[in-house]
Each structure stands twice: as structure tokens, then as C-alpha cells.
C-alpha positions as CSV (number, residue, x, y, z in Angstrom):
1,X,-14.6,8.5,19.9
2,X,-11.0,9.5,19.2
3,X,-10.2,10.1,15.7
4,X,-8.0,6.9,14.7
5,X,-4.5,7.0,13.1
6,X,-2.7,4.9,10.6
7,X,-0.5,4.4,7.6
8,X,-0.6,2.6,4.7
9,X,1.6,-0.2,5.5
10,X,5.4,-0.2,4.6
11,X,8.1,0.9,6.9
12,X,11.8,1.4,6.0
13,X,13.7,-2.1,6.3
14,X,17.2,-0.8,7.4
15,X,20.8,-1.3,6.3
16,X,20.8,-4.9,7.9
17,X,17.8,-6.2,6.9
18,X,17.6,-5.1,3.4
19,X,20.6,-7.5,2.0
20,X,18.8,-10.6,3.5
21,X,15.7,-9.7,1.8
22,X,17.3,-9.0,-1.6
23,X,19.1,-12.2,-1.4
24,X,15.9,-14.1,-0.5
25,X,14.3,-12.5,-3.6
26,X,16.8,-13.4,-6.0
27,X,16.9,-17.2,-4.9
28,X,20.4,-16.6,-3.5
29,X,21.8,-18.5,-0.3
30,X,21.0,-16.6,2.9
31,X,20.8,-17.7,6.6
32,X,17.0,-18.4,7.3
33,X,17.5,-18.3,10.9
34,X,19.6,-15.1,11.2
35,X,16.7,-13.9,8.6
36,X,13.9,-14.7,10.9
37,X,15.6,-13.3,13.9
38,X,16.2,-9.9,12.2
39,X,12.7,-9.8,10.8
40,X,11.0,-10.4,14.0
41,X,13.3,-8.1,15.8
42,X,12.4,-5.3,13.2
43,X,8.7,-6.0,13.6
44,X,8.7,-5.7,17.2
45,X,10.7,-2.2,17.0
46,X,8.0,-1.2,14.4
47,X,5.0,-1.9,16.3
48,X,6.7,-0.3,19.6
49,X,7.6,2.8,17.9
50,X,4.1,3.1,16.1
51,X,2.3,2.7,19.5
52,X,4.6,5.2,20.9
53,X,3.8,7.5,18.2
54,X,0.2,7.4,18.7
55,X,-0.8,5.3,15.6
56,X,-3.9,3.2,16.6
57,X,-4.3,0.9,13.6
58,X,-0.5,-0.7,13.3
59,X,0.8,-2.9,10.7
60,X,4.0,-5.1,10.7
61,X,5.7,-2.5,8.4
62,X,5.9,-5.3,5.6
63,X,9.5,-5.8,6.8
64,X,9.3,-9.5,6.0
65,X,8.7,-8.7,2.2
66,X,11.1,-7.3,-0.5
67,X,8.2,-5.2,-1.8
68,X,4.4,-4.9,-1.4
69,X,3.9,-5.6,-5.3
70,X,6.2,-8.3,-6.2
71,X,6.7,-10.3,-2.9
72,X,4.0,-13.2,-4.2
73,X,6.1,-14.7,-6.7
74,X,7.8,-16.8,-3.9
75,X,4.0,-17.8,-2.9
76,X,2.7,-18.3,-6.2
77,X,3.6,-20.6,-9.2
78,X,3.3,-19.3,-12.9
79,X,5.9,-16.3,-12.6
80,X,9.6,-16.3,-13.9
81,X,12.5,-14.0,-15.7
82,X,12.9,-10.4,-14.8
83,X,11.8,-7.3,-17.2
84,X,13.2,-3.7,-16.6
85,X,10.1,-1.5,-16.0
86,X,9.1,1.1,-18.1
87,X,9.6,4.6,-16.8
88,X,6.5,6.3,-15.6
89,X,5.2,8.6,-18.1
90,X,6.0,11.8,-16.3
91,X,9.5,10.9,-15.7
92,X,10.0,9.6,-19.3
93,X,10.0,13.5,-20.3
94,X,12.6,14.2,-17.8
95,X,15.5,11.6,-18.0
96,X,17.9,13.9,-15.7
97,X,15.3,14.1,-13.1
98,X,15.1,10.3,-13.2
99,X,18.8,10.1,-12.6
100,X,18.7,12.4,-9.8
101,X,15.9,10.7,-8.1
102,X,17.6,7.0,-8.4
103,X,20.8,8.5,-6.7
104,X,18.6,9.9,-4.1
105,X,16.2,7.2,-3.5
106,X,18.3,4.1,-3.9
107,X,18.0,1.7,-7.2
108,X,15.2,-1.0,-7.2
109,X,17.0,-3.9,-7.2
110,X,14.4,-6.8,-6.6
111,X,13.1,-9.2,-9.3
112,X,10.3,-8.0,-11.8
113,X,9.0,-11.3,-12.8
114,X,6.5,-11.8,-15.5
115,X,3.7,-14.1,-15.4
116,X,4.9,-17.0,-17.7
117,X,2.6,-19.9,-16.9
118,X,-0.7,-20.7,-15.0
119,X,-1.0,-18.9,-11.7
120,X,-1.4,-21.2,-8.8
121,X,-0.8,-20.9,-4.9
122,X,2.4,-22.9,-4.1
123,X,2.7,-22.1,-0.4
124,X,1.3,-19.9,2.5
125,X,4.5,-20.4,4.5
126,X,5.7,-16.9,4.3
127,X,2.3,-15.6,5.1
128,X,2.4,-17.7,8.2
129,X,5.8,-16.4,9.0
130,X,4.5,-12.9,8.8
131,X,1.4,-13.4,10.9
132,X,3.4,-15.2,13.6
133,X,6.0,-12.3,13.8
134,X,3.1,-9.9,14.0
135,X,1.1,-11.5,16.8
136,X,4.4,-11.8,18.6
137,X,4.9,-8.1,18.4
138,X,1.4,-6.8,18.9
139,X,1.4,-9.1,22.4
140,X,4.5,-7.6,23.3
141,X,3.8,-4.1,22.5
142,X,0.5,-3.5,20.8
143,X,-1.9,-4.2,23.4
144,X,-5.2,-2.4,22.9
145,X,-4.6,-1.1,19.2
146,X,-5.8,-2.8,15.8
147,X,-3.8,-4.6,13.6
148,X,-3.7,-5.1,9.7
149,X,-1.3,-6.8,7.1
150,X,-1.1,-5.6,3.7
151,X,-1.3,-7.9,0.5
152,X,-1.6,-7.2,-3.1
153,X,-4.6,-6.9,-4.9
154,X,-5.0,-9.0,-8.0
155,X,-5.3,-6.0,-10.3
156,X,-1.9,-4.6,-8.7
157,X,-0.3,-8.1,-9.5
158,X,-1.3,-7.8,-13.2
159,X,0.1,-4.1,-13.4
160,X,3.8,-5.1,-12.0
161,X,3.8,-8.8,-13.3
162,X,3.2,-8.9,-17.1
163,X,1.1,-11.1,-18.7
164,X,3.3,-13.5,-20.9
165,X,0.7,-16.4,-20.8
166,X,-2.9,-15.8,-20.6
167,X,-5.0,-14.9,-23.7
168,X,-6.6,-12.0,-21.9
169,X,-6.5,-9.9,-18.9
170,X,-9.6,-11.2,-17.5
171,X,-8.1,-14.7,-17.7
172,X,-5.1,-13.6,-15.9
173,X,-7.3,-12.1,-13.2
174,X,-9.6,-14.9,-12.6
175,X,-6.5,-17.3,-11.6
176,X,-5.3,-14.7,-9.5
177,X,-8.4,-14.4,-7.5
178,X,-8.4,-18.1,-6.9
179,X,-4.6,-18.0,-6.1
180,X,-4.8,-14.9,-3.6
181,X,-8.1,-15.5,-2.0
182,X,-6.3,-18.2,0.6
183,X,-3.9,-15.3,1.7
184,X,-6.6,-12.7,2.1
185,X,-8.9,-15.1,4.2
186,X,-5.7,-16.3,6.2
187,X,-4.8,-12.8,7.3
188,X,-8.5,-12.1,8.7
189,X,-8.5,-15.5,10.3
190,X,-5.5,-14.8,12.0
191,X,-7.2,-11.7,13.7
192,X,-6.1,-8.8,11.5
193,X,-7.7,-6.6,9.1
194,X,-6.7,-6.9,5.4
195,X,-5.4,-4.0,3.6
196,X,-5.4,-4.6,-0.4
197,X,-3.1,-2.6,-2.2
198,X,-4.4,-1.0,-5.3
199,X,-2.4,1.5,-7.0
200,X,-3.5,-0.3,-10.3
201,X,-6.7,1.9,-10.1
202,X,-4.7,5.3,-10.2
203,X,-0.8,5.1,-10.8
204,X,-1.1,2.3,-13.2
205,X,-2.6,4.6,-15.7
206,X,0.8,6.3,-16.3
207,X,3.2,3.4,-15.6
208,X,2.2,-0.4,-15.7
209,X,-0.9,0.3,-18.1
210,X,0.5,3.7,-19.7
211,X,-0.1,1.9,-23.5
212,X,-3.6,1.6,-23.0
213,X,-6.0,4.6,-23.8
214,X,-8.2,6.2,-21.1
215,X,-11.1,4.3,-22.0
216,X,-9.5,1.0,-21.9
217,X,-7.8,1.7,-18.8
218,X,-11.0,2.6,-17.0
219,X,-12.3,-0.9,-18.1
220,X,-9.2,-2.6,-17.0
221,X,-9.7,-0.7,-13.5
222,X,-13.5,-1.9,-13.3
223,X,-12.4,-5.5,-14.0
224,X,-9.7,-5.3,-11.3
225,X,-12.2,-4.2,-8.9
226,X,-14.6,-7.1,-10.0
227,X,-11.7,-9.3,-9.3
228,X,-10.9,-8.0,-5.9
229,X,-14.5,-8.3,-4.7
230,X,-14.5,-12.2,-5.9
231,X,-11.3,-12.8,-4.0
232,X,-12.5,-11.2,-0.9
233,X,-16.4,-12.3,-1.0
234,X,-16.0,-14.3,2.3
235,X,-14.5,-11.3,4.0
236,X,-16.9,-8.8,5.8
237,X,-16.3,-5.3,4.5
238,X,-15.5,-3.5,7.9
239,X,-12.5,-5.9,7.9
240,X,-11.1,-4.7,4.7
241,X,-9.0,-1.6,3.8
242,X,-7.9,-0.5,0.3
243,X,-5.3,1.9,-0.9
244,X,-5.0,4.0,-3.8
245,X,-2.5,6.2,-4.8
246,X,-0.5,7.8,-8.0
247,X,3.0,6.6,-6.9
248,X,5.2,7.3,-4.1
249,X,8.1,9.4,-5.8
250,X,8.6,13.0,-6.2
251,X,7.9,13.4,-10.0
252,X,5.6,16.0,-12.0
253,X,2.9,13.7,-11.6
254,X,1.2,15.7,-14.5
255,X,0.3,12.5,-16.2
256,X,-1.7,11.5,-13.2
257,X,-5.4,10.4,-14.1
258,X,-7.7,12.6,-12.0
259,X,-9.5,11.2,-9.0
260,X,-12.8,12.3,-10.4
261,X,-12.6,9.7,-13.4
262,X,-11.7,6.7,-11.2
263,X,-13.8,7.4,-8.0
264,X,-16.7,5.6,-9.1
265,X,-14.7,2.5,-9.7
266,X,-12.9,2.8,-6.3
267,X,-16.4,3.1,-4.4
268,X,-17.5,0.2,-6.0
269,X,-14.7,-2.0,-4.2
270,X,-16.0,-4.1,-1.2
271,X,-13.6,-2.6,1.6
272,X,-15.1,-0.2,3.8
273,X,-12.1,2.0,4.5
274,X,-10.3,3.6,1.6
275,X,-6.9,5.4,1.8
276,X,-5.8,7.7,-0.8
277,X,-3.4,10.7,-1.5
278,X,-4.7,13.9,0.1
279,X,-1.6,15.5,0.7
280,X,0.1,15.1,-2.6
281,X,0.3,18.5,-3.9
282,X,-1.2,17.2,-7.4
283,X,-4.0,15.8,-5.6
284,X,-4.9,17.7,-2.5
285,X,-7.4,19.5,-4.1
286,X,-9.6,16.6,-4.8
287,X,-11.0,16.5,-1.4
288,X,-14.0,18.1,-3.3
289,X,-14.3,15.0,-5.5
290,X,-15.3,13.0,-2.3
291,X,-17.7,15.8,-0.9
292,X,-19.5,15.3,-4.3
293,X,-19.3,11.4,-4.8
294,X,-22.2,9.0,-3.9
295,X,-20.6,7.6,-1.1
296,X,-22.3,4.8,0.7
297,X,-22.8,5.8,4.5
298,X,-20.7,2.6,5.7
299,X,-17.4,3.9,3.8
300,X,-14.7,5.4,5.7
301,X,-12.5,7.7,4.5
302,X,-8.7,7.5,5.5
303,X,-7.1,10.4,3.6
304,X,-3.4,10.9,3.5
305,X,-2.6,13.9,5.5
306,X,1.4,13.6,5.4
307,X,3.4,13.3,2.5
308,X,5.8,10.3,2.4
309,X,8.1,12.0,-0.6
310,X,9.5,14.5,1.6
311,X,11.4,14.9,4.9
312,X,9.7,18.1,5.8
313,X,7.7,17.4,8.9
314,X,4.2,18.8,8.7
315,X,2.8,21.0,11.2
316,X,0.0,19.6,13.3
317,X,-2.4,22.6,12.4
318,X,-2.3,21.6,8.8
319,X,-3.1,18.2,9.6
320,X,-6.1,19.1,11.6
321,X,-7.3,21.4,8.9
322,X,-7.0,18.6,6.3
323,X,-9.1,16.3,8.8
324,X,-11.8,18.9,9.1
325,X,-12.3,19.1,5.5
326,X,-13.0,15.0,5.3
327,X,-15.2,15.4,8.6
328,X,-17.5,17.9,7.0
329,X,-18.1,15.2,4.1
330,X,-18.7,12.0,6.3
331,X,-18.3,13.0,9.6
332,X,-15.7,12.6,12.4
333,X,-16.4,8.8,12.9
334,X,-15.9,8.1,9.4
335,X,-12.4,9.7,9.0
336,X,-9.1,7.9,9.7
337,X,-6.1,9.8,9.6
338,X,-3.5,8.3,7.5
339,X,-0.7,8.9,5.2
340,X,-0.4,9.3,1.4
341,X,1.9,6.0,0.6
342,X,4.2,3.7,2.5
343,X,7.6,5.1,4.2
344,X,9.3,2.3,2.6
345,X,7.6,0.4,-0.5
346,X,10.7,-1.5,-1.5
347,X,13.8,-2.9,0.4
348,X,16.8,-0.4,-0.2
349,X,14.5,2.2,-1.9
350,X,12.9,5.3,-0.2
351,X,13.8,8.9,0.5
352,X,12.2,9.3,4.1
353,X,14.8,9.0,6.9
354,X,13.7,6.2,9.4
355,X,13.8,8.8,12.1
356,X,11.5,11.3,10.4
357,X,9.2,8.5,9.9
358,X,8.4,8.7,13.4
359,X,8.3,12.2,13.8
360,X,5.7,12.4,10.9
361,X,3.6,9.7,12.6
362,X,3.7,11.5,16.0
363,X,2.4,14.8,14.5
364,X,-0.1,13.0,12.8
365,X,-1.4,12.1,16.1
366,X,-1.2,15.6,17.3
367,X,-3.2,17.0,14.4
368,X,-5.9,14.2,15.0
369,X,-6.2,15.1,18.5
370,X,-6.4,18.8,17.5
371,X,-9.0,18.1,15.0
372,X,-10.9,15.8,17.6
373,X,-11.2,18.6,20.1
374,X,-12.7,21.1,17.5
375,X,-15.0,18.6,16.2
């Protein structure tokens, strides 16, 4: 069995599509027909490029969304306003670096709403647009590959859309479970695997939940996994992926919570495939945490083997060596070669040149083939 390759989901939106995504996000007038045409063309090209790069588990690039963590405010009721985010704890100590990174990566111009009322499902129409476009692109360019679509986990939503309404975190989560379940089930019903994005289980320790002490954070993370499990109870684990990370930015990351403190919480989640950062220099050494963890024999590890904060193109031999570490833990058949994070987490924001994205994914395939031959 050839080692599968994939990525975390988001891809660069491009200069033509980004203004329309931001206008739609802000509720400003935009040409809906032109928006659909551009998104469909972008998804078609993204699938074509993924397949050409040797990716075997492909996505729509989240190209119809302004970002992975805030898109649901057009699909759910109960959100409003805009609040500026707190700086990540590591960057707060280095304001000059923060300014330099903003100049390089662009500004985050999307709406950061709060939860200001009861959360309820408003419409699944944007999701149906996503699944229609992705199916069209797969039928055109993706014969024989596996497809997945991203969705925000309940916990991720709480970390980005601050609670201004509910009496407790748990009450907020409970309504998010009911509100997001239809989206999760609709993605799988459309024939795609579902990826739950869960940076709330690691990154949010020094971002959205940074005011909590460590014990409180760990209880919050456990509650978030319980909510994820409840929301996906009707979906088979093998159709589920989850992604954890410490943030897709080139900061010190010296406030990151160690993997060993959250790994049991991550393993308790229902998704069979776990995507995580393993190329990030702050976390690459943590492959030993997976070696020592109590992993069920049905869990699949999808380590990030290429960095998405740097335009360096990794050598295929390095990728092969990284794969071999994880194959030594769970066997070749339970390893998927992946990326640390997304290549375009928000419209208009990111450091990776689009052309470098495809180079990185091509060498990911080359490295997987080297490891496959040796294993």
C-alpha cells in the first residue's frame, strides 16, 4: 500500500478572489455570480494542482471561505460585532516582531465576531455551494483520489468567537454541538471525509484561552473534545480527521503547551486520523510523545512533514526520514504524510508563495515514495 499524502486543507486564495471573500464576510455588496465563477475556477485549479503534485487525499482548499475559524458566522445565528484579537502570548513579548510579521504576511481583515445570543443553525446553503463546487472539481480532475472538507470544531468556535451570552463555556458548547452537527453530517453525506480543525486543543492555550491557567485550559480542552464527540456521534471514525496545531505563524512559540500535556485529550477524540505539527522546530522532537502514548490500533497518524511558515522547500530525504520515525511507531499503513498547517488560513494572509505551495506538495510525494520503498 502506497503511503498516502495530504495537507491540512487551506490553500492560498489569490489576489482576484480575496477582495470578494472579504466583501462577503463584511456584508458589503458583491457580485454573487462572479463570486461563484471565481471560486469554482479556483477550486477546479486547486484540485488539478493537488493531483498533479501527487496528493492522494485532497480538499477544496477552503477557497470559498474567508478563513477556517470564522466562516460559520454566515451560517449560524447568535454572532455579531467585531473585537480585536489579543496578541499571542509569545508575540506580545516582541511587538517589533509582530509588526514585521504583519508587514510580511498581510493584515487579518476578516470579521471577528462574538457570541451575542443563542447559537442556532441559520442556513446550510454556503455548505451546499462548497460541496457542489468540490464535487465538480473532483469529477473533472480528481478521479481516483479521496476528498475531504474542513469544518470548525465546536471548541475552535469558542476560542475565536468569544462568549458574551452564555452563562458558561459548557452551555456555549452544548448549543454549538446542535448547530454544527448538520454541517458535519452533510459533508459526509455528500461523499467526503470530514476534517475537524482543533487548534483549540493546543494553540489556544497561548491565544484565545491565554487568560486561563493550565489546569483550567486542560479542562476546557477536554470539554471541547466531549462536544466534538457528541457532534460527530453519527459519523464513523474512519470518515473523520482532526487537526491540532500551535499556530501557523513564525513566532518564538516559547509559550506553546507541550504535546505530552494534551496528547491524551487528543487521543480521546473520535476521529481516526490525527493531523499535527511535526516539522515545526518547536515540536519536531515530540514524535517520541506519540511513541510513548497509549494509541488505539485504529488511530492513523498524519504528521506534518513540511513547514507552512517558510518558503524553504524541504528535501525529499528529510521527509522520508520523518515518515520513518512515525512508521516505526504505528507501521507504514497507519501513517499519512501531511503538512504542519494550512497554506492559506485566511484570505489575504499568509507567507507562502502559491508556487512554492505546489513545490512543497510535490516533494512531500517524493519523500513518501522514498520512505515507501525503504519500508
